[in-house]
C-alpha positions as CSV (number, residue, x, y, z in Angstrom):
1,M,-15.2,9.7,-5.2
2,L,-17.4,6.8,-4.0
3,K,-19.8,8.8,-1.9
4,L,-20.2,6.0,0.5
5,T,-22.0,6.6,4.0
6,Q,-20.3,5.0,7.0
7,V,-23.0,2.4,7.0
8,D,-22.3,1.6,3.6
9,L,-18.8,1.4,3.6
10,A,-18.8,-0.8,6.7
11,E,-21.1,-3.2,5.0
12,K,-19.2,-3.2,1.8
13,S,-15.9,-3.8,3.5
14,G,-17.2,-6.4,6.1
15,V,-16.5,-4.5,9.1
16,G,-18.8,-3.1,11.8
17,L,-20.0,0.3,12.0
18,R,-18.2,0.6,15.5
19,F,-15.0,-0.5,14.0
20,L,-15.1,2.0,11.1
21,R,-15.9,4.9,13.4
22,E,-13.0,4.1,15.7
23,L,-10.7,4.0,12.5
24,E,-11.9,7.3,11.4
25,Q,-11.5,8.8,14.9
26,G,-7.8,7.7,14.7
27,K,-8.0,5.1,17.5
28,T,-4.3,3.7,18.0
29,T,-5.0,0.0,18.6
30,L,-6.9,-1.5,15.9
31,R,-6.7,-4.8,14.1
32,L,-4.6,-4.8,11.0
33,D,-6.8,-7.2,9.0
34,K,-9.8,-5.3,9.4
35,V,-8.0,-2.2,8.7
36,N,-6.8,-3.8,5.4
37,Q,-10.5,-4.8,4.7
38,V,-11.6,-1.3,4.6
39,L,-8.2,-0.2,2.7
40,G,-8.9,-3.0,0.2
41,M,-12.1,-0.9,-1.1
42,F,-9.6,1.9,-2.2
43,G,-6.9,-0.5,-3.4
44,C,-4.6,0.1,-0.7
45,E,-3.1,-2.2,2.1
46,A,-1.3,-1.1,5.4
47,G,1.6,-3.1,7.1
48,P,2.9,-3.4,10.6
49,I,4.5,-0.3,12.0
50,R,7.7,-1.0,14.1
51,K,8.9,1.2,16.7
52,E,12.6,1.6,17.1
53,E,13.8,0.7,20.7
54,S,15.3,3.4,22.5
55,L,18.9,2.8,24.2
């Protein structure tokens, strides 16, 4: 466990504290590059989600 505060994680991953809080709160529209900056701290990466079109 890294035991980081939100401030620590935001600084170490290179994103703003507001962005990190929105990510933790589940905001549905976030920049994928910034999400990946945070996930990179944990050795992970996210890709785009494709919605299936309805007929």
